[in-house]
Backbone as numpy.savetxt, mean C-alpha at the origin, in Angstrom:
# Nx Ny Nz CAx CAy CAz Cx Cy Cz
-4.16 -0.82 -27.89 -5.14 -1.21 -26.90 -4.88 -0.38 -25.65
-5.89 0.30 -25.18 -5.79 1.06 -23.95 -6.82 0.52 -22.98
-6.38 0.22 -21.78 -7.28 -0.30 -20.75 -7.15 0.60 -19.53
-8.26 1.16 -19.09 -8.27 1.96 -17.87 -9.06 1.20 -16.81
-8.44 0.94 -15.71 -9.10 0.19 -14.65 -10.04 1.05 -13.81
-9.94 2.37 -13.94 -10.76 3.26 -13.12 -12.05 3.71 -13.80
-12.10 3.66 -15.13 -13.29 4.15 -15.84 -14.55 3.45 -15.36
-15.58 4.25 -15.09 -16.92 3.78 -14.73 -16.95 3.02 -13.40
-15.98 3.20 -12.56 -16.00 2.60 -11.22 -16.73 3.56 -10.28
-17.49 3.04 -9.31 -18.28 3.91 -8.43 -17.45 4.99 -7.71
-16.26 4.68 -7.29 -15.48 5.67 -6.53 -14.26 6.15 -7.30
-14.36 6.22 -8.64 -13.21 6.60 -9.45 -12.72 8.02 -9.15
-13.60 8.92 -8.75 -13.19 10.29 -8.44 -12.68 10.40 -7.01
-12.79 9.35 -6.26 -12.38 9.35 -4.86 -11.39 8.22 -4.62
-10.47 8.01 -5.56 -9.57 6.86 -5.54 -8.78 6.74 -4.24
-8.22 7.84 -3.76 -7.34 7.77 -2.59 -8.09 7.57 -1.28
-9.41 7.66 -1.29 -10.20 7.39 -0.09 -10.90 6.04 -0.17
-10.70 5.31 -1.25 -11.35 4.02 -1.43 -10.33 2.89 -1.39
-10.20 2.27 -0.24 -9.28 1.15 -0.09 -9.68 0.01 -1.01
-10.98 -0.19 -1.15 -11.49 -1.28 -1.99 -11.08 -1.09 -3.46
-11.20 0.13 -3.96 -10.82 0.41 -5.35 -9.31 0.31 -5.53
-8.55 0.74 -4.54 -7.10 0.63 -4.62 -6.67 -0.83 -4.70
-7.31 -1.68 -3.91 -7.00 -3.12 -3.96 -7.40 -3.71 -5.31
-8.55 -3.28 -5.84 -9.04 -3.83 -7.10 -8.13 -3.48 -8.27
-7.52 -2.30 -8.24 -6.67 -1.87 -9.35 -5.21 -2.28 -9.18
-4.87 -2.88 -8.07 -3.47 -3.27 -7.85 -3.09 -4.41 -8.78
-1.96 -4.26 -9.46 -1.47 -5.30 -10.37 0.03 -5.44 -10.17
0.48 -6.66 -10.11 1.92 -6.94 -10.04 2.22 -8.04 -11.04
3.44 -8.10 -11.50 3.88 -9.16 -12.41 2.97 -9.29 -13.63
2.77 -8.19 -14.34 1.93 -8.18 -15.54 2.58 -9.03 -16.62
1.79 -9.91 -17.24 2.32 -10.80 -18.27 1.51 -10.63 -19.55
2.19 -10.55 -20.67 1.55 -10.50 -21.97 1.76 -11.84 -22.66
0.67 -12.43 -23.16 0.77 -13.70 -23.86 0.40 -13.47 -25.32
1.30 -13.79 -26.20 1.06 -13.66 -27.64 0.63 -15.04 -28.14
-0.67 -15.21 -28.35 -1.22 -16.54 -28.59 -1.30 -16.95 -30.06
-1.59 -16.04 -30.95 -1.66 -16.43 -32.36 -1.37 -15.23 -33.25
-0.89 -15.53 -34.43 -0.54 -14.46 -35.37 -1.75 -14.09 -36.21
-1.73 -12.88 -36.67 -2.73 -12.43 -37.63 -1.97 -12.12 -38.91
-2.53 -12.52 -40.04 -1.87 -12.20 -41.31 -2.91 -11.87 -42.37
-2.45 -11.32 -43.44 -3.37 -10.92 -44.51 -3.85 -12.10 -45.34
-3.13 -13.20 -45.30 -3.48 -14.37 -46.11 -4.03 -15.50 -45.24
-4.81 -15.15 -44.25 -5.34 -16.15 -43.33 -6.19 -17.21 -44.01
-6.86 -16.85 -45.09 -7.71 -17.82 -45.80 -6.87 -18.89 -46.52
-5.56 -18.65 -46.71 -4.69 -19.63 -47.36 -3.94 -20.49 -46.35
-4.31 -20.41 -45.11 -3.56 -21.08 -44.04 -3.53 -22.60 -44.23
-4.58 -23.19 -44.76 -4.57 -24.65 -44.93 -3.46 -25.07 -45.89
-3.17 -24.28 -46.90 -2.06 -24.60 -47.80 -0.73 -24.37 -47.09
-0.69 -23.35 -46.25 0.55 -23.04 -45.55 0.90 -24.14 -44.55
-0.11 -24.86 -44.06 0.16 -25.94 -43.11 0.99 -27.04 -43.76
0.89 -27.18 -45.07 1.65 -28.21 -45.77 3.09 -27.78 -46.01
3.37 -26.49 -45.93 4.72 -25.97 -46.15 5.24 -25.38 -44.83
6.13 -26.10 -44.12 6.61 -25.62 -42.82 7.43 -24.33 -42.90
7.97 -24.00 -44.06 8.76 -22.76 -44.15 7.86 -21.52 -44.07
6.59 -21.68 -44.39 5.67 -20.54 -44.33 5.45 -20.09 -42.89
5.16 -21.03 -42.02 4.89 -20.67 -40.62 6.14 -20.21 -39.90
7.33 -20.59 -40.35 8.56 -20.12 -39.71 8.81 -18.64 -39.98
8.15 -18.10 -40.98 8.34 -16.69 -41.32 7.42 -15.76 -40.54
6.48 -16.30 -39.79 5.60 -15.47 -38.98 6.34 -15.06 -37.72
6.11 -13.85 -37.28 6.72 -13.39 -36.03 5.85 -12.30 -35.43
6.09 -12.04 -34.18 5.39 -10.98 -33.48 6.28 -9.74 -33.46
5.66 -8.60 -33.49 6.39 -7.35 -33.39 5.61 -6.42 -32.47
6.27 -5.94 -31.44 5.64 -5.01 -30.51 6.39 -3.70 -30.62
5.67 -2.65 -30.91 6.30 -1.35 -31.07 6.49 -0.66 -29.73
5.49 -0.71 -28.87 5.59 0.02 -27.61 4.66 -0.61 -26.57
5.14 -0.71 -25.36 4.32 -1.14 -24.24 4.49 -0.10 -23.15
3.40 0.46 -22.71 3.44 1.44 -21.61 2.46 0.99 -20.55
2.95 0.82 -19.35 2.10 0.46 -18.22 2.28 1.53 -17.16
1.22 2.27 -16.93 1.27 3.32 -15.90 0.97 2.73 -14.55
1.44 3.38 -13.55 1.19 2.89 -12.20 1.37 3.98 -11.17
0.95 3.66 -9.99 1.11 4.55 -8.85 1.85 3.81 -7.76
2.52 4.57 -6.95 3.16 3.97 -5.78 2.08 3.59 -4.78
2.32 2.55 -4.06 1.39 2.14 -3.02 1.98 2.56 -1.68
1.79 3.82 -1.34 2.38 4.38 -0.12 1.34 4.59 0.97
0.15 4.07 0.78 -0.90 4.12 1.79 -1.26 5.53 2.24
-1.08 6.50 1.37 -1.43 7.88 1.69 -0.42 8.59 2.56
0.75 7.97 2.78 1.75 8.56 3.66 2.98 9.07 2.92
2.92 9.20 1.60 4.05 9.73 0.84 3.54 10.37 -0.44
4.25 11.39 -0.88 3.89 12.04 -2.14 4.63 11.42 -3.32
5.78 10.83 -3.06 6.60 10.24 -4.12 7.22 8.93 -3.64
7.59 8.12 -4.61 8.39 6.93 -4.31 9.58 6.97 -5.25
10.60 7.68 -4.84 11.75 7.91 -5.71 13.05 7.31 -5.18
12.96 6.52 -4.12 14.15 5.89 -3.55 14.33 4.52 -4.21
15.49 4.26 -4.78 15.75 2.97 -5.41 15.86 1.88 -4.35
15.20 0.77 -4.60 15.29 -0.38 -3.71 16.62 -1.09 -3.98
17.50 -1.19 -2.99 18.80 -1.82 -3.23 18.70 -3.31 -3.58
17.59 -3.95 -3.22 17.43 -5.38 -3.48 16.75 -5.66 -4.82
16.05 -4.67 -5.38 15.33 -4.88 -6.63 15.32 -3.59 -7.44
16.06 -3.54 -8.54 16.16 -2.29 -9.31 14.85 -1.87 -9.99
13.86 -2.74 -10.03 12.59 -2.41 -10.67 11.57 -1.84 -9.70
11.90 -1.80 -8.43 10.98 -1.28 -7.42 11.51 0.01 -6.82
10.60 0.85 -6.42 10.92 2.09 -5.73 10.35 2.03 -4.32
10.99 2.76 -3.43 10.57 2.82 -2.04 9.94 4.19 -1.80
8.85 4.21 -1.06 8.15 5.46 -0.77 8.99 6.36 0.14
8.90 7.66 -0.09 9.53 8.66 0.79 8.47 9.01 1.84
8.46 8.23 2.93 7.39 8.27 3.92 7.34 9.58 4.71
6.11 9.96 5.05 5.83 11.10 5.91 4.96 10.60 7.06
4.54 11.51 7.90 3.61 11.22 9.00 4.18 10.23 10.00
5.50 10.18 10.16 6.17 9.28 11.10 5.90 7.81 10.78
5.79 7.50 9.49 5.60 6.11 9.06 6.90 5.59 8.45
7.05 4.27 8.45 8.25 3.62 7.92 7.84 2.41 7.07
8.81 1.81 6.43 8.59 0.64 5.58 8.65 1.03 4.11
8.83 0.05 3.24 8.89 0.31 1.80 7.64 1.03 1.30
6.49 0.67 1.86 5.21 1.25 1.44 4.56 2.07 2.54
5.37 2.53 3.51 4.86 3.33 4.63 3.76 2.56 5.36
3.99 1.27 5.60 2.96 0.39 6.13 3.02 0.18 7.64
3.93 0.83 8.34 4.02 0.72 9.80 4.39 2.08 10.39
4.08 2.25 11.66 4.55 3.44 12.37 6.02 3.25 12.70
6.79 4.33 12.60 8.22 4.26 12.91 8.42 3.93 14.38
9.56 3.32 14.73 9.84 3.04 16.14 9.77 4.32 16.97
9.09 4.22 18.09 8.92 5.38 18.96 7.66 6.18 18.66
6.93 5.79 17.60 5.71 6.51 17.21 4.52 5.55 17.15
4.40 4.68 18.14 3.33 3.68 18.14 2.24 3.99 19.15
2.00 5.27 19.44 0.96 5.63 20.41 -0.41 5.14 19.93
-0.68 5.28 18.65 -1.92 4.77 18.04 -1.54 3.70 17.03
-2.45 2.77 16.81 -2.20 1.73 15.81 -2.15 2.35 14.41
-1.24 1.86 13.55 -1.09 2.39 12.20 -2.36 2.18 11.41
-2.65 3.11 10.55 -3.73 2.91 9.58 -3.43 3.74 8.34
-4.10 3.41 7.27 -3.90 4.08 5.99 -4.42 5.51 6.10
-3.69 6.44 5.50 -4.11 7.84 5.50 -4.95 8.09 4.26
-6.01 8.82 4.42 -6.87 9.16 3.29 -6.94 10.67 3.17
-7.23 11.17 1.98 -7.19 12.62 1.78 -8.22 13.34 2.64
-9.35 12.71 2.92 -10.33 13.36 3.78 -10.17 12.99 5.25
-9.31 12.02 5.57 -9.03 11.63 6.95 -7.54 11.36 7.09
-6.71 12.41 7.14 -5.27 12.16 7.27 -4.93 11.52 8.61
-3.98 10.62 8.59 -3.53 9.95 9.81 -2.03 10.13 9.94
-1.59 10.41 11.15 -0.17 10.54 11.43 0.15 9.73 12.67
1.21 8.93 12.62 1.63 8.17 13.79 2.13 9.15 14.85
1.76 8.91 16.09 2.12 9.81 17.18 3.21 9.20 18.04
4.04 10.08 18.58 5.13 9.65 19.46 4.55 8.88 20.64
5.16 7.74 20.93 4.74 6.92 22.06 5.15 7.61 23.34
4.19 7.82 24.22 4.47 8.49 25.49 4.46 7.44 26.58
5.58 7.25 27.20 5.70 6.29 28.29 5.51 7.06 29.59
4.35 6.89 30.19 4.07 7.61 31.43 4.79 6.94 32.59
5.44 7.74 33.39 6.23 7.20 34.50 5.40 7.09 35.77
5.95 6.39 36.74 5.31 6.25 38.05 5.16 7.62 38.70
6.15 8.47 38.53 6.11 9.79 39.13 4.94 10.61 38.57
4.67 10.43 37.29 3.56 11.15 36.67 2.25 10.77 37.33
2.04 9.48 37.55 0.79 9.02 38.14 0.71 9.32 39.63
1.84 9.47 40.29 1.81 9.81 41.70 1.21 11.19 41.93
1.26 12.04 40.89 0.67 13.37 41.01 -0.85 13.33 40.96
-1.44 12.27 40.46 -2.89 12.15 40.42 -3.39 11.70 41.78
-4.48 12.30 42.24 -4.99 11.97 43.57 -5.77 10.66 43.53
-5.41 9.77 44.39 -6.17 8.53 44.64 -6.52 7.72 43.39
-5.69 7.75 42.38 -5.99 6.97 41.18 -5.69 5.50 41.43
-4.55 5.23 42.01 -4.15 3.85 42.24 -4.38 3.49 43.71
-5.33 2.64 43.93 -5.67 2.25 45.30 -4.70 1.21 45.83
-4.21 0.36 44.98 -3.40 -0.76 45.47 -1.98 -0.73 44.93
-1.41 0.44 44.72 -0.02 0.51 44.27 0.09 0.62 42.76
1.32 0.69 42.32 1.65 0.91 40.91 1.51 -0.36 40.10
0.82 -0.27 39.00 0.66 -1.41 38.09 1.62 -1.21 36.92
2.69 -2.01 36.85 3.71 -1.84 35.82 3.17 -2.03 34.40
2.11 -2.82 34.25 1.61 -3.09 32.90 0.96 -1.86 32.27
0.66 -0.85 33.08 0.03 0.34 32.52 0.93 1.02 31.50
2.25 0.86 31.62 3.17 1.46 30.65 2.94 0.91 29.25
2.50 -0.32 29.14 2.33 -0.95 27.84 0.97 -0.70 27.22
-0.06 -0.46 28.07 -1.41 -0.38 27.51 -1.99 1.03 27.57
-1.19 2.01 27.87 -1.69 3.38 27.97 -2.18 3.87 26.62
-3.45 4.20 26.53 -4.01 4.73 25.30 -4.49 6.16 25.54
-5.29 6.34 26.55 -5.78 7.67 26.91 -5.94 7.72 28.40
-5.51 8.78 29.02 -5.49 8.88 30.48 -6.86 8.67 31.08
-7.91 9.23 30.50 -9.24 9.13 31.10 -9.73 7.69 31.13
-9.51 6.95 30.07 -9.99 5.56 30.05 -9.21 4.70 31.05
-7.92 4.95 31.20 -7.11 4.19 32.15 -7.53 4.51 33.58
-7.74 5.79 33.88 -8.15 6.17 35.22 -9.49 5.56 35.58
-10.46 5.58 34.65 -11.76 4.98 34.92 -11.62 3.49 35.17
-10.77 2.83 34.40 -10.59 1.38 34.52 -10.03 1.02 35.90
-9.09 1.80 36.40 -8.45 1.46 37.67 -9.12 2.09 38.88
-10.11 2.93 38.69 -10.80 3.56 39.81 -12.02 2.78 40.24
-12.46 1.82 39.44 -13.69 1.10 39.77 -13.39 -0.12 40.58
């Protein structure tokens, strides 16, 4: 039995740019349930019900199980080859783009200038170094701060032009 979760899906050729398809194909803790036996003498089963030794001789045999998968690195790693010390069945992504976490799901400390987001092949995203603008830096700007230094600006700095407009009005 072969099951492909991507066949005939609208964005199957664009898998890495489709968050919805990635979520739909995600599977964890796959379980196989062997519910009933098949035999060549199924039509004689009513007689076999009277003899308990017959049903004890039935068994299941599985020759091979292969489950393919991909790492869930959110577009921020090419491989997941690091062994997880807490779980030998899981691998940790080898993160790029200044991202951290088992699945590259957060920006690394010091790289939180922009909010983290998933990287896509047609829209790559990289976490940027957090720039803490100092009071001295803003003192060089003419007449930006009318009423003195606002300490909270260090925490909410996103882009200089938007901050200047906000505090100039």
